[in-house]
C-alpha positions as CSV (number, residue, x, y, z in Angstrom):
1,M,169.6,-3.7,177.2
2,A,165.9,-3.0,175.8
3,K,165.2,1.0,175.8
4,V,162.0,2.9,175.5
5,L,161.4,4.4,172.2
6,G,158.2,6.4,172.9
7,V,155.2,7.1,174.3
8,G,152.7,4.3,173.0
9,G,149.6,5.6,174.2
10,V,147.7,7.9,176.9
11,F,145.0,5.8,178.3
12,F,142.4,6.7,181.0
13,K,138.8,5.5,182.5
14,S,135.6,7.5,181.9
15,P,132.0,7.0,183.1
16,N,130.9,7.2,179.2
17,P,134.2,6.7,176.8
18,K,131.5,6.9,173.5
19,K,130.4,10.4,174.7
20,L,134.1,12.0,175.8
21,Y,135.1,10.6,172.3
22,E,131.9,12.2,170.7
23,W,133.1,15.6,172.3
24,Y,136.4,15.4,171.2
25,T,135.5,14.7,168.0
26,R,133.2,17.7,167.7
27,W,135.0,20.3,169.8
28,L,138.6,19.4,168.4
29,G,138.1,17.6,165.1
30,M,139.5,14.3,166.6
31,E,138.3,11.5,164.7
32,M,138.6,7.9,166.2
33,D,139.8,5.4,164.2
34,G,137.4,2.7,165.9
35,D,135.4,2.3,169.1
36,W,139.0,2.0,171.1
37,G,140.5,5.6,170.3
38,K,142.4,7.3,168.0
39,A,146.3,6.6,166.8
40,F,148.8,9.3,165.8
41,Y,151.4,9.0,163.6
42,S,154.6,10.9,163.5
43,Q,154.0,12.5,159.8
44,S,151.1,14.0,161.5
45,M,153.2,16.1,164.1
46,P,154.3,19.3,163.4
47,A,158.2,19.6,162.6
48,K,159.3,20.7,166.2
49,G,156.2,18.4,167.6
50,H,157.2,15.7,169.9
51,T,155.9,13.6,172.8
52,V,156.9,14.4,176.5
53,W,157.1,11.8,179.4
54,S,157.2,13.7,182.7
55,V,156.7,12.9,186.7
56,F,155.6,15.2,189.0
57,D,155.7,15.8,192.5
58,A,153.1,14.4,194.4
59,K,152.9,17.7,195.9
60,S,152.3,19.6,192.6
61,D,149.4,21.6,192.0
62,Y,150.1,21.8,187.9
63,F,147.2,19.3,187.5
64,S,144.4,21.7,189.5
65,P,141.5,22.1,189.1
66,S,141.4,18.4,188.2
67,E,141.9,16.2,191.1
68,N,143.2,13.3,188.9
69,K,146.8,12.2,189.2
70,F,147.6,12.6,185.4
71,M,147.2,15.2,182.8
72,F,147.5,14.8,179.2
73,N,148.7,17.0,176.7
74,L,147.5,17.4,173.1
75,V,149.5,19.2,170.1
76,V,147.3,21.3,167.9
77,D,147.7,23.4,165.0
78,N,146.0,26.5,166.1
79,L,145.8,27.0,170.1
80,E,143.6,30.0,170.0
81,E,140.9,28.1,167.7
82,A,141.1,25.0,169.7
83,L,140.7,26.9,172.8
84,E,137.7,28.7,171.7
85,Q,136.2,25.7,170.4
86,V,136.2,23.5,173.6
87,R,135.0,26.4,175.3
88,E,131.9,26.6,173.0
89,G,132.0,22.6,173.7
90,G,131.4,23.6,177.4
91,A,134.8,23.0,178.8
92,E,136.6,25.2,181.6
93,I,139.6,27.3,180.2
94,I,142.1,27.4,182.9
95,G,144.7,30.4,183.1
96,R,145.5,32.0,180.2
97,I,147.8,31.3,177.0
98,E,151.4,30.8,177.9
99,E,154.5,31.0,175.6
100,I,157.6,29.6,176.3
101,E,160.9,28.4,174.3
102,F,158.5,25.1,172.8
103,G,155.8,27.4,171.8
104,L,152.1,28.4,172.9
105,F,150.3,26.4,176.0
106,G,146.4,26.6,176.6
107,W,144.5,24.5,179.2
108,F,140.9,23.4,180.0
109,V,138.7,21.1,181.9
110,D,137.0,18.5,179.6
111,P,133.5,17.3,180.3
112,D,134.6,14.3,182.6
113,G,137.2,16.8,184.8
114,N,140.5,16.1,183.1
115,K,143.0,19.1,182.7
116,V,144.1,18.7,179.1
117,E,147.2,21.0,178.3
118,L,146.9,22.0,174.8
119,W,150.1,22.7,173.1
120,Q,151.0,24.5,169.4
121,P,155.1,24.3,169.0
122,K,156.5,26.6,166.9
């Protein structure tokens, strides 16, 4: 039986992909590899970093205030700095930083209205 080995990408639509790429590059230092996006390799992840694939109940409000049916998570090296950077870039910060067994988490809504979870692993 063939098995899934990991998440191969996060794909979503934008009314202006180039502008959104530029925003992520400027405010989170996510340098694009080309006009197709950004590849992340395992060696760039922190030692306890990993990718999660999770299905939420249709009635969940975890993605709020975004009305999209998806949310993505980005691993960062400094959560507080990253949240301040995106705030400076015009993002809406959602809630407060939370610490759980996996590390620190914070959320924002990007210029296209996507809710993004930032994670700083322990």
